[in-house]
C-alpha positions in Angstrom: 0.0 0.0 0.0 1.4 3.4 -0.9 2.2 6.1 1.6 -0.8 8.2 2.5 -0.7 11.5 4.3 -3.8 12.7 6.1 -2.1 15.8 7.5 0.0 17.0 4.6 0.0 20.6 5.9 0.4 19.7 9.5 -2.3 20.7 12.0 -3.6 23.6 9.8 -6.3 21.6 8.0 -7.7 19.7 11.0 -7.7 22.9 13.1 -9.5 24.9 10.5 -11.9 22.0 9.9 -12.7 21.9 13.6 -13.4 25.7 13.5 -15.8 25.2 10.7 -17.5 22.3 12.5 -17.8 24.4 15.6 -19.1 27.5 13.8 -21.7 25.5 11.8 -22.8 23.6 14.9 -23.1 26.7 17.0 -25.1 28.6 14.3 -27.3 25.6 13.8 -28.0 25.2 17.6 -28.9 28.9 17.8 -31.4 28.4 15.0 -33.0 25.4 16.6 -33.2 27.2 19.9 -35.1 30.0 18.1 -37.3 27.3 16.4 -38.4 26.1 19.8 -39.6 29.6 20.7 -41.3 30.3 17.3 -45.0 31.1 17.6 -46.1 29.6 14.2 -45.2 26.6 12.1 -43.9 28.8 9.3 -41.4 30.5 11.6 -40.4 27.2 13.1 -39.8 25.8 9.6 -37.7 28.8 8.7 -35.4 28.4 11.7 -35.1 24.6 11.1 -34.1 25.2 7.5 -31.4 27.6 8.5 -30.3 25.1 11.2 -30.0 22.4 8.5 -27.9 24.6 6.3 -25.7 25.6 9.1 -25.0 22.1 10.6 -25.2 20.1 7.4 -23.5 22.6 5.1 -20.9 24.3 7.2 -20.6 22.1 10.2 -20.3 18.8 8.3 -19.7 19.3 4.6 -17.3 22.2 4.7 -15.5 20.6 7.5 -15.1 17.4 5.5 -13.6 19.0 2.5 -11.4 21.4 4.5 -10.0 18.3 6.2 -9.6 16.6 2.8 -7.4 19.4 1.6 -4.8 17.9 3.9 -5.1 14.4 2.2 -2.2 13.5 -0.1 -0.7 10.5 -1.8 2.8 11.3 -2.9 3.0 8.6 -5.5 -0.3 9.6 -7.2 -2.3 12.6 -8.3 -5.5 13.3 -6.3 -8.4 14.8 -8.1 -12.2 15.3 -7.3 -15.1 14.9 -9.7 -17.2 18.1 -9.2 -20.8 16.7 -9.7 -20.4 13.9 -7.2 -18.7 16.4 -4.8 -21.7 18.7 -5.0 -24.1 15.7 -4.5 -22.4 15.0 -1.2 -23.4 18.5 0.0 -27.0 17.6 -0.7 -26.8 14.5 1.3 -25.4 16.4 4.3 -28.1 19.1 4.3 -31.0 16.8 3.6 -30.0 14.3 6.2 -29.6 17.0 8.9 -32.8 18.6 7.8 -34.7 15.4 8.1 -33.5 14.9 11.6 -34.3 18.5 12.7 -37.8 18.4 11.2 -38.5 14.9 12.5 -37.6 15.9 16.1 -38.5 19.6 16.0 -42.1 19.4 14.6 -45.2 17.6 15.7 -45.5 16.1 19.1 -42.1 16.5 20.8 -41.0 13.2 22.3 -37.6 12.2 23.4 -38.2 8.8 21.9 -38.1 10.4 18.4 -34.4 11.4 18.9 -32.8 7.9 18.5 -34.9 7.3 15.3 -33.9 10.7 13.9 -30.3 10.0 14.9 -30.2 6.8 12.9 -31.5 8.4 9.8 -29.4 11.6 10.2 -26.2 9.6 11.0 -26.8 7.4 8.0 -27.1 10.4 5.8 -23.9 11.9 7.2 -22.1 8.6 6.4 -23.6 8.7 2.9 -22.3 12.3 2.5 -18.8 11.3 3.6 -18.4 8.2 1.3 -20.1 10.0 -1.6 -17.4 12.7 -1.2 -14.8 9.9 -1.1 -16.3 8.3 -4.2 -15.7 11.6 -6.0 -12.0 11.3 -5.3 -9.8 10.1 -8.2 -6.4 8.5 -7.9 -4.1 6.4 -10.1 -5.4 3.1 -8.9 -8.2 1.5 -6.9 -9.7 2.6 -3.6 -11.1 0.2 -1.0 -12.0 0.4 2.7 -11.4 -1.5 5.9 -14.8 -2.8 6.9 -14.1 -2.6 10.6 -13.2 1.0 10.5 -16.2 1.8 8.2 -18.5 0.2 10.7 -16.8 2.3 13.5 -17.4 5.5 11.5 -21.1 4.6 11.0 -21.5 4.0 14.8 -19.7 7.4 15.5 -21.9 9.2 13.0 -25.2 7.7 14.4 -24.1 8.5 18.0 -23.0 12.0 17.1 -26.2 12.7 15.2 -28.3 11.4 18.1 -26.5 13.6 20.6 -26.7 16.6 18.2 -30.5 16.1 17.9 -30.8 15.9 21.7 -28.8 19.1 22.0 -31.3 20.8 19.5 -34.2 19.9 21.9 -32.8 20.6 25.3 -29.9 23.0 25.1 -30.5 26.6 26.3 -28.3 29.5 27.2 -25.0 30.7 25.6 -22.7 28.6 27.8 -24.6 25.4 27.1 -24.7 26.3 23.3 -20.9 26.8 23.2 -20.2 23.6 25.1 -22.6 21.6 22.9 -21.1 23.0 19.8 -17.6 22.0 20.9 -18.8 18.5 21.6 -20.5 18.2 18.2 -17.4 19.5 16.4 -15.2 16.9 18.1 -17.7 14.1 17.2 -18.0 15.3 13.5 -14.2 15.5 13.1 -13.7 12.2 14.9 -16.1 10.5 12.5 -14.3 12.0 9.5 -10.8 10.9 10.4 -12.1 7.5 11.5 -13.6 7.0 8.0 -10.4 8.3 6.4 -8.4 5.8 8.4 -10.5 3.1 6.7 -9.2 4.2 3.3 -7.0 1.8 1.3 -5.3 2.6 -2.0 -3.9 0.1 -4.5 -1.9 2.1 -7.1 -1.9 1.0 -10.8 0.8 2.4 -13.0 -1.1 1.4 -16.1 -4.3 3.4 -15.1 -5.6 6.2 -17.2 -4.5 9.8 -16.4 -6.4 11.2 -13.4 -8.9 13.9 -14.3 -10.9 16.2 -12.2 -10.5 19.2 -9.9 -7.2 19.5 -8.0 -7.4 20.0 -4.2 -6.0 23.5 -4.7 -9.0 24.4 -6.9 -11.3 23.4 -4.1 -9.9 26.0 -1.7 -11.5 29.0 -3.5 -15.0 27.5 -3.7 -14.8 26.2 -0.1 -13.8 29.5 1.3 -16.4 31.4 -0.8 -19.2 29.0 0.2 -18.1 29.1 3.8 -18.0 32.9 3.9 -21.1 33.6 1.9 -23.1 30.8 3.5 -22.3 31.7 7.1 -22.9 35.4 6.3 -26.2 34.6 4.6 -27.3 32.5 7.5 -26.5 35.2 10.0 -28.3 37.8 8.0 -31.3 35.5 7.4 -31.4 34.7 11.1 -31.2 38.4 12.0 -34.0 39.2 9.5 -36.1 36.4 10.8 -35.7 37.5 14.4 -36.6 41.1 13.4 -39.7 40.0 11.4 -40.8 37.7 14.2 -40.7 40.6 16.7 -42.6 43.0 14.5 -45.1 40.5 13.1 -46.4 39.3 16.5 -50.0 40.0 16.8 -51.5 42.1 19.7 -52.7 38.9 21.5 -49.2 37.5 21.4 -47.7 40.8 22.7 -50.3 41.1 25.4 -49.8 37.5 26.5 -46.0 37.9 26.6 -46.4 41.1 28.6 -48.8 39.6 31.0 -46.6 36.6 31.6 -43.7 38.9 32.5 -45.8 41.3 34.6 -47.8 39.0 36.8 -45.7 38.2 39.9 -47.2 36.4 42.8 -46.0 37.9 46.1 -47.0 35.6 49.0 -48.4 37.3 52.1 -47.5 36.4 55.6 -50.1 34.1 57.3 -50.9 36.6 60.0 -51.7 39.3 57.4 -53.9 36.9 55.5 -55.9 36.1 58.6 -56.3 39.9 59.4 -58.0 40.6 56.1 -61.9 40.1 56.2 -63.1 37.1 54.2 -65.3 39.4 51.9 -62.2 41.5 50.9 -60.0 38.6 50.1 
């Protein structure tokens, strides 16, 4: 088996991949927290869509290909087929979106989380290995079945924990801690799956065609910057619209819930008040 480098540029790629995973997870958890507070189905759906794009697009897919930029085989060229690469993005967003909508809509039961975790985790695995299928080298690619199974287990567990976070996590400290845990799990799944990779070079193989890893840098950074900026702007607009589109009954109910405070009276004072004035 030829020499394979997973950290061709040192710790730069895994560190940046972790930052993307953390940022996407944090943005997604903020969106799902807002979805829990949404007053209508349309508002809830909007927040869940934004959460799917943040977690699936930035937190998983962008992290995956940022980490892949550090992958290198010195004895072979490495290229990527663009259509299959784009298809892997769809897998990530759709899988996360299914889990968020399955858990975050309808009757909210904790029993729904493991089911959603299995489907979402399987979708994340499909994203990863679809992205790997897009890779072209001078030879044949195979996988260690034991490590593939381990990556599937990690993906399902990580997805289940992530969906649980989207249901219960509240407060900035909890959001930051949950995002850090999710980023570790996503990166761990990626490098476990990459460790399963086996390459058998073939000197008689046809020339490798496709996008070079260097060409992926520009679209990845553009998608990351524009995508995250767009999600932040969309989230801000949605928050503003939600505040200004609340009806008078919603405003009155919110004000009443904040204004009514029960102040208990001492027992002696209660006894001193005539019954007809209580």
